[in-house]
ZAMARGU-4260 file (C-alpha; in steps of 0.2 Angstrom, whole numbers, plus 5000, padded with zeros to 4 digits):
<rodrens>
0) 5000/5000/5000 | 5006/5017/4995 | 5002/5032/5006 | 5005/5051/5001 | 5001/5065/5012
5) 5000/5083/5006 | 5000/5098/5019 | 4997/5114/5009 | 4987/5124/5021 | 4980/5124/5039
10) 4966/5112/5034 | 4972/5100/5021 | 4966/5084/5013 | 4975/5067/5018 | 4976/5058/5002
15) 4977/5039/5003 | 4981/5029/4987 | 4978/5010/4989 | 4987/4999/4976 | 4979/4983/4971
20) 4986/4968/4962 | 4975/4972/4946 | 4983/4990/4947 | 4967/4998/4951 | 4969/5013/4963
25) 4956/5019/4975 | 4958/5037/4981 | 4951/5043/4998 | 4952/5061/5005 | 4951/5063/5023
30) 4953/5081/5030 | 4966/5083/5043 | 4972/5098/5053 | 4990/5102/5050 | 4998/5113/5065
35) 5004/5130/5058 | 5012/5143/5070 | 5005/5160/5067 | 5013/5176/5075 | 4997/5186/5078
40) 5008/5200/5085 | 5016/5204/5067 | 5008/5219/5058 | 5011/5233/5047 | 5014/5249/5058
45) 5010/5260/5044 | 5003/5261/5026 | 5016/5265/5013 | 5021/5283/5010 | 5032/5293/4997
50) 5049/5300/4998 | 5063/5307/4987 | 5054/5309/4971 | 5065/5312/4955 | 5060/5315/4937
55) 5058/5296/4934 | 5057/5288/4951 | 5050/5289/4969 | 5054/5280/4985 | 5041/5270/4994
60) 5043/5268/5013 | 5033/5257/5026 | 5036/5250/5043 | 5033/5234/5051 | 5036/5226/5068
65) 5045/5211/5061 | 5060/5210/5050 | 5052/5199/5037 | 5059/5187/5025 | 5053/5196/5009
70) 5047/5213/5005 | 5040/5218/4988 | 5034/5234/4980 | 5021/5232/4966 | 5018/5247/4954
75) 5009/5249/4938 | 5015/5233/4928 | 5031/5232/4938 | 5037/5226/4954 | 5053/5225/4964
80) 5060/5215/4979 | 5075/5226/4980 | 5070/5233/4997 | 5082/5241/5010 | 5077/5236/5028
85) 5084/5245/5043 | 5079/5244/5061 | 5075/5260/5070 | 5087/5261/5085 | 5078/5272/5097
90) 5060/5268/5097 | 5054/5266/5115 | 5039/5266/5126 | 5037/5270/5145 | 5023/5273/5158
95) 5017/5288/5149 | 5013/5278/5133 | 4996/5273/5127 | 4995/5257/5116 | 4980/5246/5114
100) 4982/5230/5123 | 4999/5234/5130 | 5004/5241/5147 | 5022/5248/5149 | 5028/5250/5167
105) 5046/5254/5162 | 5057/5260/5148 | 5055/5247/5134 | 5062/5247/5117 | 5051/5242/5102
110) 5054/5233/5086 | 5051/5244/5072 | 5058/5240/5055 | 5059/5252/5040 | 5057/5246/5022
115) 5062/5257/5007 | 5060/5253/4989 | 5061/5263/4973 | 5048/5264/4959 | 5058/5267/4943
120) 5055/5271/4925 | 5040/5283/4929 | 5033/5296/4918 | 5031/5314/4924 | 5013/5319/4925
125) 5007/5301/4926 | 5001/5292/4942 | 5001/5273/4943 | 4994/5262/4956 | 5005/5253/4969
130) 5004/5243/4984 | 5017/5234/4995 | 5018/5216/5003 | 5029/5210/5017 | 5031/5192/5021
135) 5036/5187/5039 | 5047/5172/5043 | 5032/5160/5044 | 5027/5164/5026 | 5012/5175/5030
140) 5009/5190/5019 | 5005/5207/5025 | 4998/5218/5011 | 4993/5236/5010 | 4979/5243/5001
145) 4982/5251/4983 | 4987/5269/4981 | 4994/5280/4968 | 5012/5287/4965 | 5021/5298/4953
150) 5038/5305/4950 | 5043/5323/4953 | 5033/5335/4942 | 5039/5344/4927 | 5041/5363/4927
155) 5024/5371/4922 | 5014/5357/4930 | 5001/5364/4941 | 5003/5359/4959 | 4993/5359/4975
160) 5005/5359/4990 | 4999/5357/5008 | 5008/5369/5020 | 5006/5362/5037 | 5016/5359/5054
165) 5014/5355/5072 | 5004/5340/5072 | 5010/5334/5089 | 4995/5323/5093 | 4984/5338/5095
170) 4965/5336/5095 | 4960/5344/5079 | 4973/5337/5067 | 4963/5321/5062 | 4949/5332/5057
175) 4960/5344/5048 | 4969/5332/5037 | 4952/5323/5033 | 4945/5340/5027 | 4961/5344/5017
180) 4957/5328/5006 | 4939/5332/5005 | 4942/5350/5000 | 4957/5348/4988 | 4958/5330/4983
185) 4975/5321/4980 | 4989/5333/4984 | 5006/5335/4975 | 5017/5338/4990 | 5017/5341/5009
190) 5028/5354/5016 | 5029/5350/5034 | 5037/5364/5044 | 5042/5354/5060 | 5035/5347/5076
195) 5028/5331/5069 | 5026/5323/5086 | 5029/5328/5104 | 5042/5315/5109 | 5051/5309/5094
200) 5058/5293/5103 | 5041/5287/5108 | 5036/5274/5095 | 5017/5275/5098 | 5017/5294/5094
205) 5022/5290/5076 | 5012/5274/5074 | 4999/5267/5085 | 4995/5279/5100 | 4977/5275/5107
210) 4972/5290/5116 | 4957/5301/5113 | 4961/5317/5105 | 4979/5313/5104 | 4982/5304/5087
215) 4998/5297/5081 | 5007/5305/5066 | 5004/5291/5053 | 4986/5287/5057 | 4982/5306/5056
220) 4990/5308/5039 | 4986/5291/5032 | 4967/5291/5036 | 4969/5277/5049 | 4964/5285/5066
225) 4948/5275/5068 | 4958/5259/5068 | 4965/5264/5085 | 4950/5275/5091 | 4934/5266/5084
230) 4919/5277/5085 | 4929/5294/5083 | 4920/5305/5071 | 4935/5308/5060 | 4948/5296/5052
235) 4961/5308/5046 | 4967/5311/5028 | 4974/5298/5016 | 4988/5310/5011 | 5005/5302/5013
240) 5001/5287/5003 | 4999/5297/4987 | 5010/5312/4991 | 5029/5315/4995 | 5032/5324/5011
245) 5046/5336/5014 | 5050/5341/5032 | 5060/5352/5042 | 5068/5350/5060 | 5058/5358/5074
250) 5061/5357/5093 | 5050/5342/5094 | 5061/5332/5082 | 5075/5334/5094 | 5078/5323/5109
255) 5089/5328/5124 | 5103/5318/5132 | 5102/5300/5128 | 5105/5291/5145 | 5093/5276/5145
260) 5104/5267/5157 | 5100/5279/5171 | 5086/5272/5182 | 5076/5289/5182 | 5077/5291/5163
265) 5060/5293/5155 | 5055/5298/5137 | 5047/5315/5143 | 5062/5318/5154 | 5074/5314/5140
270) 5065/5326/5128 | 5066/5340/5140 | 5084/5338/5144 | 5095/5344/5130 | 5111/5353/5133
275) 5122/5363/5120 | 5134/5353/5110 | 5148/5365/5115 | 5145/5361/5133 | 5145/5342/5130
280) 5162/5345/5123 | 5167/5353/5140 | 5159/5339/5150 | 5168/5326/5139 | 5185/5333/5143
285) 5182/5330/5161 | 5179/5311/5158 | 5188/5308/5142 | 5202/5297/5150 | 5188/5286/5158
290) 5176/5284/5143 | 5188/5285/5129 | 5206/5280/5135 | 5211/5276/5117 | 5206/5294/5110
295) 5195/5287/5097 | 5187/5301/5087 | 5170/5292/5084 | 5169/5287/5102 | 5171/5305/5107
300) 5158/5311/5094 | 5145/5298/5100 | 5148/5303/5118 | 5145/5322/5114 | 5129/5317/5104
305) 5122/5307/5118 | 5126/5320/5131 | 5119/5335/5121 | 5104/5333/5109 | 5100/5322/5093
310) 5087/5320/5080 | 5091/5301/5077 | 5073/5295/5077 | 5067/5308/5065 | 5080/5306/5053
315) 5079/5287/5053 | 5060/5288/5049 | 5061/5299/5034 | 5072/5301/5018 | 5077/5318/5013
320) 5090/5325/5001 | 5107/5323/5010 | 5120/5331/4998 | 5122/5346/5010 | 5136/5348/5023
325) 5125/5342/5037 | 5117/5327/5028 | 5098/5328/5030 | 5098/5341/5044 | 5095/5354/5030
330) 5093/5353/5012 | 5087/5360/4995 | 5076/5352/4981 | 5068/5357/4965 | 5050/5351/4963
335) 5041/5357/4948 | 5040/5376/4948 | 5045/5376/4966 | 5063/5377/4973 | 5062/5372/4992
340) 5075/5376/5005 | 5072/5367/5021 | 5083/5375/5035 | 5087/5369/5053 | 5081/5384/5063
345) 5076/5377/5080 | 5079/5379/5098 | 5074/5371/5115 | 5057/5378/5122 | 5058/5382/5141
350) 5045/5391/5152 | 5045/5409/5156 | 5047/5409/5175 | 5061/5419/5183 | 5058/5413/5201
355) 5074/5402/5201 | 5063/5387/5206 | 5068/5378/5190 | 5078/5380/5174 | 5069/5391/5162
360) 5072/5402/5146 | 5078/5416/5158 | 5087/5407/5173 | 5095/5392/5180 | 5088/5384/5195
365) 5095/5391/5211 | 5097/5374/5218 | 5110/5368/5204 | 5121/5384/5202 | 5136/5374/5207
370) 5132/5359/5195 | 5131/5364/5177 | 5127/5346/5172 | 5110/5350/5178 | 5108/5366/5169
375) 5096/5370/5154 | 5107/5384/5146 | 5091/5394/5142 | 5083/5393/5125 | 5099/5389/5116
380) 5099/5386/5097 | 5101/5368/5091 | 5110/5373/5075 | 5119/5389/5070 | 5113/5398/5055
385) 5121/5415/5058 | 5132/5423/5044 | 5148/5414/5051 | 5140/5397/5051 | 5141/5382/5040
390) 5123/5382/5037 | 5123/5400/5031 | 5138/5397/5019 | 5128/5382/5012 | 5112/5393/5010
395) 5122/5406/5000 | 5129/5393/4989 | 5112/5385/4986 | 5104/5403/4981 | 5118/5406/4969
400) 5114/5390/4959 | 5105/5391/4943 | 5091/5379/4949 | 5087/5391/4962 | 5089/5407/4952
405) 5078/5400/4938 | 5064/5393/4949 | 5047/5401/4947 | 5043/5400/4966 | 5057/5401/4979
410) 5051/5394/4996 | 5061/5393/5012 | 5054/5382/5026 | 5060/5383/5044 | 5051/5379/5061
415) 5055/5392/5073 | 5045/5408/5076 | 5055/5420/5065 | 5041/5432/5064 | 5023/5435/5070
420) 5011/5437/5085 | 5014/5420/5093 | 5019/5417/5111 | 5035/5409/5104 | 5042/5423/5094
425) 5049/5430/5110 | 5063/5430/5114 | 5069/5433/5097 | 5081/5421/5089 | 5097/5428/5097
430) 5111/5418/5104 | 5108/5418/5123 | 5119/5430/5133 | 5124/5420/5149 | 5126/5431/5164
435) 5135/5426/5180 | 5129/5436/5194 | 5140/5438/5210 | 5134/5448/5225 | 5145/5458/5237
440) 5141/5460/5256 | 5131/5476/5252 | 5121/5466/5239 | 5129/5475/5224 | 5129/5464/5208
445) 5145/5460/5198 | 5139/5453/5181 | 5150/5443/5169 | 5143/5441/5152 | 5147/5428/5139
450) 5138/5424/5122 | 5135/5407/5116 | 5143/5396/5109 | 5157/5395/5121 | 5173/5385/5119
455) 5180/5372/5132 | 5195/5384/5134 | 5183/5399/5138 | 5173/5388/5150 | 5189/5383/5159
460) 5196/5400/5161 | 5181/5411/5163 | 5166/5401/5169 | 5173/5387/5180 | 5182/5399/5193
465) 5165/5408/5195 | 5154/5393/5200 | 5158/5393/5218 | 5153/5411/5220 | 5138/5415/5209
470) 5121/5419/5216 | 5112/5418/5199 | 5113/5413/5181 | 5103/5423/5169 | 5100/5423/5150
475) 5097/5438/5140 | 5091/5438/5121 | 5094/5456/5114 | 5082/5460/5101 | 5095/5469/5091
480) 5105/5452/5090 | 5091/5443/5081 | 5100/5431/5069 | 5086/5429/5058 | 5082/5448/5056
485) 5101/5452/5054 | 5108/5438/5043 | 5094/5428/5035 | 5080/5440/5030 | 5092/5451/5020
490) 5099/5436/5011 | 5081/5430/5007 | 5076/5448/5001 | 5092/5449/4990 | 5088/5433/4982
495) 5070/5436/4978 | 5063/5422/4990 | 5044/5422/4988 | 5038/5413/5004 | 5044/5408/5021
500) 5034/5394/5028 | 5036/5392/5047 | 5027/5384/5062 | 5029/5383/5081 | 5017/5395/5089
505) 5001/5385/5083 | 4992/5400/5075 | 4988/5407/5058 | 4996/5424/5054 | 5006/5431/5040
510) 5016/5447/5035 | 5025/5454/5020 | 5042/5462/5019 | 5046/5469/5002 | 5041/5455/4990
515) 5044/5442/5004 | 5029/5434/5012 | 5029/5426/5029 | 5016/5413/5033 | 5013/5403/5049
520) 4998/5391/5046 | 5000/5380/5062 | 4983/5382/5070 | 4980/5364/5064 | 4976/5355/5080
525) 4976/5369/5094 | 4983/5386/5097 | 4995/5394/5110 | 4988/5412/5107 | 4991/5428/5097
530) 4996/5443/5106 | 4990/5459/5098 | 4983/5476/5104 | 4965/5477/5097 | 4960/5496/5097
535) 4942/5491/5099 | 4946/5482/5115 | 4936/5467/5110 | 4951/5455/5109 | 4960/5457/5125
540) 4975/5444/5124 | 4988/5457/5123 | 5002/5450/5134 | 5013/5435/5130 | 5013/5422/5144
545) 5003/5434/5155 | 5002/5421/5169 | 5021/5422/5171 | 5031/5431/5185 | 5042/5437/5171
550) 5031/5452/5167 | 5030/5457/5185 | 5049/5457/5185 | 5051/5467/5169 | 5039/5480/5174
555) 5046/5482/5192 | 5057/5497/5198 | 5073/5487/5196 | 5070/5474/5182 | 5084/5461/5178
560) 5078/5461/5160 | 5074/5476/5149 | 5056/5475/5142 | 5062/5483/5126 | 5070/5466/5122
565) 5054/5456/5125 | 5039/5464/5117 | 5023/5458/5126 | 5013/5459/5110 | 5015/5462/5091
570) 5029/5456/5080 | 5045/5458/5090 | 5053/5467/5075 | 5039/5478/5071 | 5033/5469/5055
575) 5016/5474/5049 | 5004/5459/5050 | 4993/5456/5035 | 4974/5454/5037 | 4964/5440/5029
580) 4958/5445/5012 | 4941/5437/5012 | 4935/5437/5031 | 4942/5436/5048 | 4939/5418/5055
585) 4940/5425/5073 | 4922/5432/5070 | 4917/5413/5071 | 4924/5413/5088 | 4916/5429/5094
590) 4904/5439/5083 | 4910/5455/5092 | 4928/5453/5087 | 4933/5466/5073 | 4944/5461/5058
595) 4959/5453/5066 | 4975/5448/5057 | 4977/5430/5064 | 4968/5414/5069 | 4971/5407/5086
600) 4958/5395/5092 | 4956/5378/5100 | 4940/5376/5092 | 4943/5381/5074 | 4956/5372/5063
605) 4965/5380/5048 | 4975/5374/5033 | 4984/5382/5019 | 4987/5377/5001 | 5001/5383/4989
610) 4993/5383/4972 | 5007/5385/4958 | 4994/5385/4944 | 4987/5402/4951 | 5003/5407/4960
615) 4993/5409/4976 | 4992/5403/4994 | 4974/5400/5000 | 4970/5397/5018 | 4954/5388/5024
620) 4945/5387/5041 | 4932/5375/5048 | 4924/5370/5065 | 4928/5352/5068 | 4915/5351/5082
625) 4902/5353/5069 | 4902/5337/5058 | 4892/5346/5045 | 4903/5362/5045 | 4908/5370/5028
630) 4927/5372/5024 | 4928/5391/5020 | 4941/5401/5011 | 4946/5416/5022 | 4963/5422/5014
635) 4971/5422/4997 | 4987/5431/4992 | 4998/5430/4977 | 5016/5425/4975 | 5018/5432/4958
</rodrens>
């Protein structure tokens, strides 16, 4: 008797072949259960999204929580299994994380695998369908839905580009991006001016955070929020699957000191604990013989990065052009009729208090004056962009190129509040002036001033001797030393830049200097206020951070800070704000409000579209609390 058994699936037939002397065969099928091991934890962490478009190609990126045995991109009539897989090195969760079905009671690394493939031989102006498939080690396939992709557009092709920023798990962003798609349809690009999430090393903030009114980045921008919050009235917008994203580094792309081996380390704590790279060099010299006895330069560089600040997770997630001196930290790219420059203009945010109870933008904690390892160093810049910096030299070189000079629309994207009415435009973008205050027996002050950045030699000779005798460390930000106003704005004006697109203060406002337009359209998910003197006295929020003791101090008889350096309202450099050209959305907040040159609202949500066909930027507003609310055009201005 001959018996054959085939096991091709979980439930397979057992085939019995009975041989007889007269060569007749009787075949009997008996269903049998074949054990198959399935890892139900394996999943796609995102849908695919688009990066690095060229004239004939575009990259497709997606994430899984397993390494996989095979990954494939299918597009048009083609496919490729030439997929680069990397593991994200700093994706973590802790007690503050919220993920369905999982509780984290301590700092925990998560498995996040990034897959990137390139669709080639594409034709400009033509979209093709695509999808991806990842196979795990057990042979099970995980397949995305079908989307569309296209290469970079040709010059003259009309584009609709979303100008957005500051997603940060804010409550209205899911509605915002859904309404973008419903209003505009398939976009041609997303220019994202920083602050993608709150804590960039927290994996769930990117992929699967399950917290009401606190959506993760990819679900919001890929129309997948209801997967994590069933019953929520909005699902987000299916945007990134069809549209390449170009981003810039904001303060929420930057983590502070990376010290996970310390028992007290948390993700929120690590995010709020950056120190300047130049001070990390000072600290390194004190421990070099212990941590790097062989004097290895890479060991030194890594120690300094881990003990200052980094954007490792952000740069591991996205692919941006990397042909500049700092890799992907800042870059330039031609995209149809638009030449985009993404600058690194960011600094740590700290609170306004001057009490000395904690480290803030203005003071160090009085309890740590003799221990600089605990200092915050005020609101220091993460990257220099002044006229003597490497970034500035690169910017000059880019603007001298024929690609830039010949572009129809020249756009600069940066995160920090370089203009406007927002809370975070003050202090201005000056390098902090550090003041070491000593008191004599009569209470008279002696102040030693040093401007960032400092060298190890200056620290050793001028700062270290003071640490045992100082009574206070203060930080000043002279309005006359605004790096953006003094160095960057003149360069942009001289090179006919059309638009500066920023974020950071979570409001909508704009201004014009010569032919240069400034726009912040970050009232996407919430707002932190607009500080403006309304002559009708209907709008009364006219003092930045009015709750802070800082304002009592600067208005006192003997202020430690000069109020002329810290304007309580208006643009800190006196730029004239532009009023909406159609109507003032603030009238939807309060019908008694006059025409106001801003939108600041935790109820309303705003988005802006750069339309290269018309040469205009259009801004829209709606009320997410009203599911039937219309999306209304409230402002339009021309770049031509």
